[in-house]
Every structure is written in C-alpha cells, then in structure tokens.
C-alpha positions in Angstrom: -5.9 -6.4 -40.1 -8.4 -9.2 -40.5 -6.1 -11.5 -38.6 -6.1 -9.2 -35.6 -9.9 -8.9 -35.6 -10.3 -12.7 -35.9 -8.0 -13.2 -32.9 -9.9 -10.6 -30.9 -13.2 -12.3 -31.8 -11.8 -15.6 -30.5 -10.6 -14.0 -27.3 -6.9 -14.6 -27.9 -5.8 -11.1 -26.8 -2.1 -12.0 -26.4 -1.7 -13.2 -29.9 -3.8 -10.3 -31.2 -1.4 -7.9 -29.5 1.6 -9.7 -30.9 0.2 -9.5 -34.4 -0.5 -5.8 -33.9 3.1 -5.3 -32.8 4.4 -7.1 -36.0 2.3 -4.8 -38.2 3.8 -1.8 -36.4 7.3 -3.1 -36.9 6.7 -3.6 -40.6 5.3 -0.1 -40.9 1.9 -1.2 -42.1 -1.1 0.9 -41.2 -3.8 -0.7 -39.2 -7.3 0.5 -40.0 -9.4 1.6 -37.1 -12.3 -0.6 -35.9 -14.9 -0.6 -33.2 -13.7 -4.0 -32.0 -10.6 -2.4 -30.7 -12.6 -0.3 -28.3 -14.2 -3.4 -26.7 -10.8 -5.0 -26.5 -9.4 -1.8 -24.8 -12.2 -1.8 -22.2 -11.7 -5.5 -21.5 -8.0 -4.8 -20.9 -8.9 -2.6 -18.0 -9.7 -5.7 -15.9 -6.1 -6.9 -16.0 -4.4 -6.9 -12.6 -0.8 -6.2 -13.7 -0.6 -2.4 -14.1 2.2 -2.5 -16.8 0.4 -5.1 -18.9 -3.0 -3.3 -18.4 -1.6 0.0 -19.5 0.2 -1.4 -22.5 -2.8 -3.3 -23.9 -5.3 -0.6 -23.2 -3.3 2.2 -24.9 -2.5 -0.2 -27.9 -6.1 -1.0 -28.6 -7.5 2.5 -27.7 -5.2 4.2 -30.1 -6.8 2.1 -32.9 -10.4 3.0 -32.0 -12.4 5.4 -34.2 -13.9 7.4 -31.3 -15.9 9.7 -33.6 -17.9 6.6 -34.7 -18.3 5.2 -31.2 -18.7 8.1 -28.8 -20.5 5.9 -26.3 -17.2 4.0 -25.8 -15.6 7.2 -24.4 -18.1 7.5 -21.6 -17.8 3.8 -20.9 -14.0 3.9 -20.8 -14.1 7.0 -18.5 -16.2 5.1 -15.9 -14.2 1.9 -16.2 -10.7 3.5 -16.1 -11.6 5.1 -12.8 -11.4 1.7 -11.2 -7.7 2.3 -11.2 -7.6 5.8 -9.8 -3.9 5.9 -8.9 -2.5 4.6 -12.2 -1.8 8.3 -13.1 0.2 7.6 -16.3 -2.6 5.5 -17.7 -5.1 8.2 -17.0 -3.0 10.8 -18.7 -2.3 8.8 -21.8 -6.0 8.0 -22.1 -6.9 11.7 -21.9 -4.3 12.7 -24.5 -5.7 10.1 -27.0 -9.2 11.3 -26.4 -8.2 14.9 -27.0 -6.5 14.0 -30.2 -9.8 12.5 -31.4 -11.7 15.7 -30.6 -13.2 14.5 -27.2 -11.4 17.1 -25.0 -14.7 18.5 -23.8 -15.9 15.0 -22.8 -12.7 14.5 -20.8 -13.1 17.9 -19.2 -16.6 17.2 -18.1 -15.5 13.9 -16.5 -13.8 13.8 -13.1 -10.5 12.6 -14.6 -8.7 15.9 -15.0 -9.1 17.2 -11.5 -8.2 13.8 -10.2 -5.0 13.7 -12.2 -4.0 17.2 -11.2 -4.7 16.4 -7.6 -2.8 13.2 -7.2 -0.2 13.2 -9.9 3.3 14.5 -9.8 3.1 18.3 -10.4 5.8 18.4 -13.1 4.3 15.5 -15.0 0.8 16.8 -14.8 1.8 20.3 -15.9 3.5 18.8 -18.9 0.4 16.8 -19.5 -1.7 19.9 -19.2 0.4 21.6 -21.9 0.0 18.6 -24.3 -3.8 18.5 -23.6 -4.2 22.2 -24.3 -2.5 21.9 -27.6 -4.6 18.9 -28.7 -7.8 20.6 -27.5 -6.8 23.9 -29.3 -6.4 22.1 -32.6 -9.7 20.3 -32.3 -11.8 23.3 -31.1 -14.4 24.8 -33.4 -14.8 28.4 -34.5 -17.9 28.7 -32.3 -15.9 28.2 -29.1 -12.3 29.1 -29.9 -11.3 29.6 -26.2 -13.0 26.7 -24.5 -9.7 24.8 -24.2 -8.4 27.4 -21.8 -10.8 26.3 -19.1 -8.6 23.3 -18.4 -6.0 25.6 -16.8 -8.7 26.7 -14.3 -9.4 23.1 -13.4 -5.7 22.5 -12.8 -5.3 25.5 -10.5 -8.4 24.6 -8.5 -7.2 21.0 -8.1 -3.8 22.1 -6.8 -5.5 24.4 -4.4 -7.7 21.6 -3.2 -4.6 19.4 -2.7 -3.0 22.1 -0.6 -0.3 23.0 -3.2 -0.8 26.8 -3.1 2.7 27.7 -4.5 2.2 25.4 -7.5 -1.2 26.9 -8.2 0.4 30.3 -8.0 3.0 29.3 -10.5 0.4 28.0 -12.9 -1.6 31.2 -12.6 1.5 33.3 -13.3 2.3 31.2 -16.3 -1.2 31.5 -17.6 -1.2 35.2 -17.3 2.1 35.5 -19.0 0.8 33.4 -22.0 -2.5 35.4 -22.2 -4.7 32.7 -21.0 -8.3 33.5 -20.0 -8.5 32.8 -16.3 -11.6 33.0 -14.2 -11.6 36.1 -11.9 -12.4 33.9 -8.9 -9.0 32.2 -9.2 -7.1 35.2 -7.9 -9.6 35.5 -5.0 -9.0 31.9 -4.1 -5.2 32.4 -4.2 -5.5 35.2 -1.7 -7.3 33.0 0.8 -5.7 30.3 3.0 -7.8 27.4 1.7 -9.9 26.5 -1.3 -13.1 26.1 0.8 -13.0 29.7 2.0 -13.7 31.0 -1.5 -16.8 28.9 -2.0 -20.2 30.6 -2.4 -21.9 31.6 0.8 -24.6 29.2 2.0 -28.2 30.2 1.4 -29.4 28.5 4.7 -29.2 30.5 7.9 -26.0 29.2 9.4 -27.1 29.8 13.0 -29.7 27.0 12.6 -26.9 24.5 12.0 -24.7 25.4 14.9 -24.4 22.8 17.6 -22.1 24.0 20.4 -23.8 21.7 23.0 -25.2 18.2 22.7 -28.8 18.2 21.5 -31.5 16.2 23.4 -32.0 13.1 21.3 -35.6 12.9 22.4 -36.7 16.1 20.8 -40.3 16.8 20.1 -41.8 16.2 16.7 -42.2 20.0 15.8 -38.4 20.4 16.3 -37.6 17.5 14.1 -40.0 18.8 11.5 -38.2 22.2 11.5 -34.8 20.4 11.0 -36.3 18.3 8.2 -37.3 21.5 6.4 -33.8 22.8 6.8 -32.4 19.6 5.2 -34.8 19.8 2.3 -33.8 23.5 1.7 -30.2 22.5 1.6 -30.8 19.8 -1.0 -32.9 22.2 -3.2 -30.6 25.2 -3.0 -27.4 23.1 -3.2 -25.9 25.3 -0.6 -22.7 24.5 1.4 -23.6 25.1 5.0 -21.2 24.7 7.9 -21.6 22.0 10.6 -23.9 20.1 8.2 -22.5 16.6 9.0 -23.2 16.9 12.7 -26.6 18.5 12.1 -27.6 15.6 9.8 -26.2 12.9 12.2 -28.1 14.4 15.2 -31.3 14.5 13.1 -30.9 10.8 12.0 -30.3 9.8 15.6 -33.4 11.6 16.9 -35.5 10.4 14.0 -34.7 6.8 14.6 -35.3 7.1 18.4 -38.9 8.1 17.7 -39.4 4.7 16.1 -40.0 6.2 12.6 -39.2 4.4 9.4 -36.4 5.7 7.3 -38.7 6.9 4.5 -37.9 10.6 4.9 -34.2 10.1 5.1 -34.2 7.7 2.2 -36.1 10.1 0.0 -33.8 13.0 0.9 -30.8 10.7 0.2 -32.1 9.9 -3.3 -32.7 13.5 -4.0 -29.2 14.5 -2.9 -27.5 11.9 -5.0 -29.7 12.7 -8.0 -29.7 16.5 -8.1 -27.2 18.0 -5.7 -23.5 18.8 -6.3 -20.7 16.5 -5.4 -19.8 18.7 -2.5 -23.2 18.3 -0.9 -23.2 14.6 -1.6 -19.9 14.2 0.1 -21.1 16.0 3.2 -24.4 14.0 3.2 -22.6 10.7 3.2 -20.2 12.0 5.9 -23.2 12.8 8.1 -24.6 9.3 7.6 -21.2 7.9 8.5 -21.1 10.0 11.7 -24.6 8.8 12.7 -23.6 5.2 12.2 -20.4 5.9 14.2 -22.4 7.4 17.1 -24.6 4.3 17.2 -21.6 2.0 17.3 -22.1 0.6 13.8 -18.6 0.5 12.2 -19.5 -2.0 9.5 -22.2 0.4 8.3 -19.6 3.2 8.3 -17.3 1.2 6.0 -20.0 0.0 3.7 -21.2 3.6 3.2 -17.7 4.8 2.6 -16.9 2.1 0.0 -20.1 2.7 -1.8 -20.0 6.5 -2.2 -16.3 7.5 -2.0 -13.2 7.0 -4.0 -11.1 5.0 -1.5 -7.3 5.2 -1.5 -5.3 2.0 -1.9 -4.6 1.6 1.8 -8.1 2.2 3.1 -9.7 0.2 0.2 -7.5 -2.8 1.0 -8.2 -2.7 4.8 -12.0 -2.1 4.2 -12.2 -5.1 1.8 -10.3 -7.3 4.3 -12.7 -6.4 7.1 -15.9 -6.5 5.1 -15.0 -9.9 3.5 -14.2 -11.3 7.0 -17.6 -10.1 8.4 -19.4 -11.3 5.2 -18.2 -14.9 6.0 -19.4 -14.5 9.6 -23.0 -13.8 8.7 -24.6 -16.7 10.4 -27.7 -17.0 12.6 -25.5 -17.7 15.6 -23.5 -14.4 15.2 -24.3 -11.6 17.6 -27.4 -9.7 16.8 -25.7 -6.3 17.0 -23.3 -7.3 14.2 -26.1 -8.6 12.0 -28.0 -5.4 12.5 -24.8 -3.4 11.8 -24.2 -5.3 8.6 -27.8 -4.8 7.3 -28.1 -1.2 8.2 -26.6 0.1 4.9 -27.9 -2.6 2.6 -29.6 -0.3 0.1 -27.4 2.6 -0.7 -28.0 4.8 -3.7 -26.2 3.6 -6.8 -23.7 6.2 -8.0 -22.0 6.4 -11.4 -19.0 8.5 -10.2 -17.7 8.0 -6.8 -17.0 11.1 -4.7 -13.8 12.5 -3.4 -13.8 11.9 0.3 -13.6 14.8 2.6 -11.5 14.7 5.8 -14.5 13.9 8.1 -15.4 11.0 5.8 -11.9 9.5 5.8 -11.5 10.1 9.5 -14.7 8.3 10.4 -13.7 5.4 8.0 -10.3 5.1 9.7 -12.0 5.0 13.1 -14.2 2.1 11.9 -11.2 0.2 10.6 -9.4 0.6 13.9 -12.5 -0.5 15.8 -12.7 -3.7 13.8 -8.9 -4.5 13.9 -6.8 -6.4 16.3 -4.0 -4.9 18.3 -1.3 -6.3 15.9 -3.2 -4.8 13.0 -3.5 -1.4 14.7 0.3 -1.4 15.2 0.8 -2.3 11.5 -1.6 0.4 10.3 0.1 3.0 12.4 3.5 2.2 11.0 2.0 2.4 7.5 0.5 5.8 8.3 3.8 7.1 9.6 5.6 6.0 6.5 3.2 7.7 4.2 3.3 10.9 6.2 7.1 10.9 5.8 6.7 10.3 2.0 4.2 13.2 1.7 6.7 15.6 3.3 9.2 15.0 0.4 6.6 15.7 -2.3 7.5 18.7 -4.5 6.0 22.0 -3.4 7.2 23.9 -6.6 7.3 23.2 -10.3 10.6 22.8 -12.1 11.9 26.0 -13.7 11.7 24.6 -17.2 8.0 23.6 -16.9 6.6 26.4 -14.7 5.9 29.0 -17.4 6.3 27.0 -20.7 3.6 26.5 -23.3 5.8 24.7 -25.8 4.8 21.2 -26.5 8.3 19.9 -27.2 9.5 21.1 -23.8 6.5 19.6 -22.1 7.1 16.2 -23.9 10.6 15.9 -22.2 9.0 16.1 -18.8 5.9 14.1 -19.7 7.9 11.1 -20.9 10.5 11.2 -18.1 9.9 7.9 -16.2 11.1 9.5 -13.0 8.1 11.9 -12.9 5.5 9.1 -13.4 4.7 8.4 -9.8 2.0 9.6 -7.4 3.3 12.7 -5.7 0.9 12.6 -2.7 0.7 9.1 -1.2 -2.7 7.4 -1.3 -3.3 8.3 2.3 -5.0 11.5 1.4 -3.3 14.4 3.3 -3.2 13.0 6.9 -3.8 15.5 9.7 -4.2 15.4 13.4 -7.6 13.8 13.2 -6.2 10.6 11.6 -3.7 10.4 14.5 -6.5 11.0 17.1 -8.1 7.6 16.3 -4.8 5.9 16.8 -4.4 7.7 20.2 -7.8 6.4 21.2 -7.0 2.9 19.9 -3.6 2.5 21.6 -4.7 4.2 24.9 -7.9 2.2 25.3 -6.7 -1.2 24.0 -3.0 -1.4 24.5 -1.5 1.0 27.1 -1.5 4.7 27.8 2.2 5.0 27.1 1.6 4.0 23.5 -1.2 6.6 23.1 1.2 9.2 24.5 3.9 8.0 22.0 1.4 8.8 19.1 1.1 12.4 20.5 4.9 12.7 20.6 5.0 11.5 17.0 2.4 14.1 16.0 4.5 16.9 17.6 7.6 15.6 15.8 5.8 15.7 12.4 4.5 19.2 13.0 0.9 18.3 13.8 -0.9 19.9 16.8 -2.6 17.3 18.9 -6.3 18.0 19.4 -8.0 18.4 22.8 -9.9 15.2 22.0 -6.6 13.3 21.9 -5.5 14.6 25.3 -9.0 13.8 26.6 -8.8 10.2 25.5 -5.3 9.9 27.0 -6.6 11.3 30.3 -9.4 8.7 30.4 -6.9 5.9 29.8 -4.6 7.1 32.6 -7.7 7.3 34.9 -8.5 3.6 34.2 -4.9 2.8 35.1 -5.3 4.7 38.4 -2.7 7.4 37.7 -4.2 10.6 39.3 -1.1 12.7 38.9 -1.0 12.4 35.1 -4.7 12.9 34.8 -4.5 16.2 36.7 -1.7 17.3 34.6 -3.7 16.7 31.4 -6.8 18.4 32.8 -4.8 21.4 33.9 -3.3 21.7 30.4 -6.8 21.5 28.7 -8.3 24.0 31.2 -5.4 26.4 30.6 -5.9 26.3 26.9 -9.7 26.8 27.1 -9.9 29.1 30.1 -11.2 32.1 28.1 -13.9 30.1 26.3 -17.1 28.7 27.6 -17.1 25.0 28.6 -17.1 22.9 25.4 -18.4 19.5 24.5 -14.8 18.2 24.3 -14.0 19.4 27.9 -17.2 17.9 29.2 -16.5 14.6 27.5 -13.0 14.5 28.9 -14.2 14.9 32.5 -16.9 12.3 32.0 -14.3 9.9 30.6 -12.0 10.5 33.6 -14.9 9.9 36.0 -15.8 6.6 34.4 -12.1 5.6 34.4 -11.7 6.1 38.1 -15.0 4.3 38.8 -13.8 1.3 36.7 -10.6 1.2 38.8 -12.6 1.4 42.0 -10.9 4.7 43.0 -14.0 6.5 44.2 -12.1 9.1 46.2 -10.2 10.2 43.1 -13.5 10.3 41.2 -14.9 12.6 43.8 -11.9 14.8 43.4 -12.5 15.1 39.7 -16.2 15.8 40.3 -15.4 18.6 42.7 -12.9 19.9 40.2 -15.6 20.0 37.6 -17.9 22.1 39.9 -15.1 24.5 40.8 -14.3 25.2 37.1 -17.9 25.5 36.1 -18.0 22.4 33.9 -20.8 20.6 35.7 -24.3 21.6 34.8 -27.5 20.1 36.1 -28.9 19.9 32.6 -26.1 17.6 31.5 -27.8 14.3 31.8 -24.7 12.2 31.0 -22.6 13.7 33.9 -25.6 13.4 36.2 -26.0 9.7 35.4 -22.2 9.1 36.0 -22.4 10.9 39.4 -25.5 9.0 40.4 -23.8 5.7 39.5 -20.7 6.8 41.5 -22.8 7.1 44.6 -24.1 3.6 44.1 -20.5 2.3 43.6 -19.5 4.0 46.9 -22.2 2.2 48.7 -21.0 -1.2 47.4 -23.9 -1.9 45.0 -21.6 -3.4 42.3 -18.8 -5.0 44.3 -19.6 -8.5 43.3 -19.8 -7.7 39.6 -16.5 -5.8 39.8 -14.6 -8.6 41.4 -16.0 -11.1 38.9 -15.1 -9.2 35.7 -11.9 -7.6 36.7 -8.6 -8.4 38.3 -7.7 -7.3 41.8 -4.1 -6.1 42.2 -2.0 -4.2 44.7 -0.1 -1.1 43.7 2.0 0.7 46.3 0.1 -1.1 49.0 -3.3 0.0 47.6 -5.9 -2.3 46.1 -7.0 -1.5 42.6 -9.5 -3.2 40.3 -8.1 -3.4 36.8 -9.5 -5.0 33.7 -7.6 -8.2 32.8 -6.8 -6.9 29.4 -5.3 -3.8 30.9 -3.1 -5.4 33.5 0.0 -4.3 31.5 -1.0 -0.7 32.2 0.5 -1.1 35.7 3.9 -0.6 34.1 2.9 3.0 33.8 2.8 3.4 37.5 6.3 2.1 38.1 
C-alpha cells in the first residue's frame, strides 16, 4: 500500500499500476486513499484510449469518494474531454453509483450523453446496473429517486431520433412498475422531441421573419427587438425563429456603429442563468450573424468554445484554426485579422452544450469555406461513409434486454465487447442541410456536375434536397452559361412553390442566376430571367438587392465594365458564341458538351 503511494508521489505511474496489479493477484486488499483520485484524474490526459481507461478505472475504484466529494465533480468535468469513449463513461458512472453518488451523476450531463451516443443494448444494460446501484444507496427520505434515470434515458433516445427504442424502454418501465413522468407518453405520441416542449412565453409573431429585414432599421425598432431578447433570457422560453431574429438584430446593431455592450451583457446573462436549450440557440444565432458577415473563423471559434464538437468536426476545426493562428501577421489581410479577433472574448462555460442542427450546419459551412478543393472532396467522402454507417445502427433493442430488470442478464450485455462501440457515428445525425453546403462548395468552386452529383447522392440516401440546394446549382449553371438547365431548375422550384407566396429562397435563387449570367457576359439571358421574375410575381420594387442587380445589368449592357471583365476573366468560344468565364471555372465548359 505504502509502496504504491510512494510511487504515485514520485510520478512513476506505470510502476505504481504494476504494483497495484501484483497486490490484486496476491489477493491483498488495498486501502482507499485520496491520492488515487488525483492519479485517476491525471490519467485522463493519456492519449491512448485503452491505457487511459485501464488506468483511470484502476485508480478511481480505490478512491474514497465519500471523503473527497469534490473529486467527483472534477472528474465529471475532466472525463467529458473524451465524450465518445462511451465504455469509460459508463464504468465511471457505475463506480460513482456504488459509492452513493448516483444523484451527482444524474445531475451531470453524462447520462443523457451516454444514452444518446452509446449502443442502445449496452446503454440499456448500463441503465439496469445503474438503477440497481442507485436503489441500494438511496435513503428512506427519497426511496423512488433512482427511477428518474429511466426518464432521462427515454428522453435521450427521443432526442437521438430512436423513437422505437424509447417506446420499448417505456413499455419495460411500465411492466416493472416504474414511476414514469406523464409527459413521456405525450412525447411518444408526437413526431419529434421538440414538439412536446413547453410553449414559448414570447409572442411568436414578433419573431417571424418571412422577408428580409432592412438592416438599417430605426433605433426604436431595435429597442423593441432588444426588449424581446431580454424577455426571452428572463423567461427562459423557447421561441421559434430565434436564431435568425438574433442574427438580424446583431447585424443591424453593428451597422449603427454601436459598441457590443448590450449584446455582451445579454450573452453573459444567457450563459449564466438560461437553460442549455436557450444557450444553444443563442450561440447558433451568433454563428449565423458571423456567417452572414463572411466571418468563418469567428463561426468556428464560437462553435468550439460553446459546443461539444464531434471527432470529425473537432479535428477539422483545430486544423483550420491552428493554420490561421500561425498566419496572424501584420502583413495578413485585414479582413482575416478582423475575423480572427471578432470572437476573442467568449463567455467561459463549465459544461459545453450539445450542438443543434443549425449550429453544426453553420460550422460545416465555415469549414468548407476555409478548405481547399481536395479537402472538400475528402470531407464529402467522409460524410458519405458516416451516413452509411448510421443507417446500420440498431433501431430496436435486443429481445433479452428490452424488458429485463435483472442485473445478471444486464451484465451479459454490458460486458459484451461487441456492444461497446458508438452506435451513431460522431457526425451527429446528418440531414439535407449538411449536404446543402457541399452542393454549394462543389458547384461554386469545382463544377456544377459535382454539385448535381451531391443531389443525386442525397436522393439515393433518402434525403430530400432543399430548394436552397437547387438554387445554388442554378446559379452555378448560370455562371457556366447553360440557360437550358437553369430554366429547368427554375421551373421545378416554381412548380413546387406555386401555391405559396414568393419566399426568400426563390428570390435569392433568381438573384443568383441574374448575377451568374452577368458574370458570363450573357446579358440577353439575364434579361430573360428578369422578365421571368416579373411574369411570376417575384420581382418587387421594394427588394433593394434585385433592384441593384438590375441596375448593374443596365450598366453592363452599355459596356461600362468591359475592360474589367476582359482583365479578370477568360474569353472562350462555345458553339460559335463568345463567353466570359472565370479562369478557375474554365473546366465548367465540359458541362456544355
């Protein structure tokens, strides 16, 4: 015993672990000591997952947690630096529950994370073991508190989209006379977990934004929006369209030349008092504002500070941020230096937030904006592979574990090595919006045919391409001078939105097509698109962006920018017609063959 403590004090952890193993082989009992807790926490910095897990569990099992409760909180925060080492997280929770710290584990964010990302069979067996340990350590004052972990598991599976597994857990809990919250059944009857959330206290119509707002809004309008944001932070409500509402407010607030004092104070209040859900949506709104202002570095820094990044996005973000950190020189472009410093003082958070889909979508957009063509191709192949893996994830529990509450049966599944892997890949539940950014990246930087291939892959995988994706593809075909395909895409979008009023997406698509034909010096085709907008009721005099494009089109037709076009672009002949094509997009001419 003293030999192990002396070796730990010297920092010789390998020999200390070997001595501990010898004591175990000889059957000698090792007395618990607080030094083992410090050794266990230090073991979490080891890179090798197998060595890290073995050393941490070996030392943590010898820690008298009832004498050092502060070490439990410290270990909870440190162990979350390895969020996808699910077996390590489960073993840690079981050891803490044996020592009577089940409530501490339940209050942390470990349990929902394990249920959300672990293999369903293994996490269900883990739940049974944890419930038994918590039941034995509960007091007479609260005999049924251990049942609340079943509610956490059901909610986590619903959040992960595994409704059938949540249903099986609910049926098993009812059969074993568990006390389940009444709201759980209501959640199971809805399509998604978010639909069963409490209704927002804020008037939702104030947050709706069907049309683009004027960024140069008067001060009274901004004051009214600021009061709405303060109300949301105080009431902790969950309003719809909050991310876009916040991004538009930040954009207009900065255009007035104001300092960021009001936004900074609101941010601190949100991350100090509001729920994790409101915090996630606030950070997503800031990301969206940075993205609109073309600040991808600020988007990534905000994401990495506030959100739990999956292994893929974390690796790519660190690669990009380390690259730009080395480029911080006085000679670097000013816009990159401003972008880098924009999110220098984020609020320090103890627990990182689960990212919502808008957060991850904006972060992926920033990664693609800061990546080369070869890296975009590599990332897309990686995304496809993980989507295929997510399709083979189990959607039901095994028959033996679905309804059991027997610890011995659960142990067989818990210790089965085949079940100790992450069921859902670290790319968290990809949807059509992840693919949309690849459509834009391939269509604008490589060739339209590659963007169209992404849409074909989406349909093959069962995703419905968004109108934004088709709009980006139409703009790319316009820049390559292909009027026929542009008209086909516009007809398809118009057919799908014929019964609804002109939307922001449709207007942005037409504007992108107009700019594309102008860049290709195809002014006659641009006029055809402009006339098409007027015939279909998409052109409004109050739309400043379209008016600016049409005004510039008139100047292009008069030859105001001919010298600039010939200097920056490449003149080519296609079917006997002269086109002006960007030198980087010369390969697009293969589309016209």
